[in-house]
C-alpha positions as CSV (number, residue, x, y, z in Angstrom):
1,M,162.8,-87.3,-106.7
2,I,159.4,-86.9,-105.1
3,G,156.6,-86.6,-107.7
4,D,154.2,-83.6,-107.8
5,N,151.4,-85.8,-106.4
6,Y,153.3,-87.2,-103.4
7,F,151.5,-84.7,-101.2
8,T,147.8,-83.9,-101.7
9,A,146.7,-80.3,-102.1
10,D,145.6,-80.2,-98.5
11,E,148.9,-81.6,-97.3
12,R,150.8,-79.1,-99.5
13,T,148.8,-76.3,-97.9
14,L,149.6,-77.5,-94.4
15,L,153.2,-77.8,-95.3
16,A,153.3,-74.3,-96.7
17,L,151.8,-72.9,-93.6
18,Y,154.3,-74.5,-91.2
19,L,157.4,-74.5,-93.6
20,E,160.8,-73.8,-92.2
21,D,164.3,-73.9,-93.6
22,T,164.8,-77.6,-92.7
23,K,162.8,-80.7,-92.6
24,A,163.3,-81.1,-88.9
25,Q,162.1,-77.6,-88.1
26,T,159.1,-78.1,-90.3
27,E,158.3,-81.4,-88.6
28,E,158.6,-79.7,-85.2
29,N,156.3,-76.9,-86.2
30,I,153.6,-79.4,-87.4
31,S,154.1,-81.5,-84.3
32,N,153.7,-78.5,-82.0
33,M,150.6,-77.4,-83.9
34,Q,149.2,-80.9,-83.6
35,K,149.6,-80.8,-79.8
36,E,147.4,-77.7,-79.6
37,L,144.5,-79.2,-81.4
38,T,141.3,-80.1,-79.6
39,S,139.3,-83.3,-80.1
40,A,137.0,-81.4,-82.4
41,E,139.9,-80.9,-84.8
42,K,140.4,-84.6,-85.5
43,E,140.5,-84.1,-89.3
44,L,143.3,-81.6,-89.0
45,F,145.1,-83.9,-86.6
46,L,144.9,-86.8,-89.1
47,L,146.1,-84.5,-91.9
48,A,149.1,-83.5,-89.9
49,E,149.8,-87.2,-89.1
50,D,149.8,-88.0,-92.8
51,V,152.1,-85.1,-93.6
52,L,154.5,-86.1,-90.8
53,E,154.6,-89.6,-92.0
54,K,155.4,-88.6,-95.6
55,L,158.0,-86.1,-94.4
56,S,159.7,-88.8,-92.3
57,S,160.4,-90.7,-95.5
58,L,162.1,-87.8,-97.3
59,T,165.7,-87.0,-97.1
60,E,166.7,-83.4,-96.3
61,E,167.8,-83.0,-100.0
62,E,164.3,-84.2,-101.2
63,F,162.7,-81.8,-98.7
64,Q,164.7,-78.9,-100.0
65,Q,163.6,-79.7,-103.6
66,L,159.8,-79.5,-102.8
67,D,157.9,-76.9,-104.6
68,L,155.0,-76.2,-102.3
69,F,154.0,-72.8,-103.8
70,S,153.2,-73.8,-107.3
71,D,149.6,-74.3,-106.2
72,F,149.2,-70.8,-105.0
73,P,148.6,-67.9,-107.5
74,M,151.0,-65.0,-107.0
């Protein structure tokens, strides 16, 4: 099981913005966004790299168990 601090708050926010039903779809969304970034958006590019790297180490089951919205007040 992935701990609550596996993803940083910024990484969790990025994941929540590009979240899809499956890990592969989410990874594709983040990759597509990353391709559209300019050189001035290096920080966001690197953040996306970190998220993609961490996602790649998760199984689909672990991905499905992520609770990305506990940080956001409803």
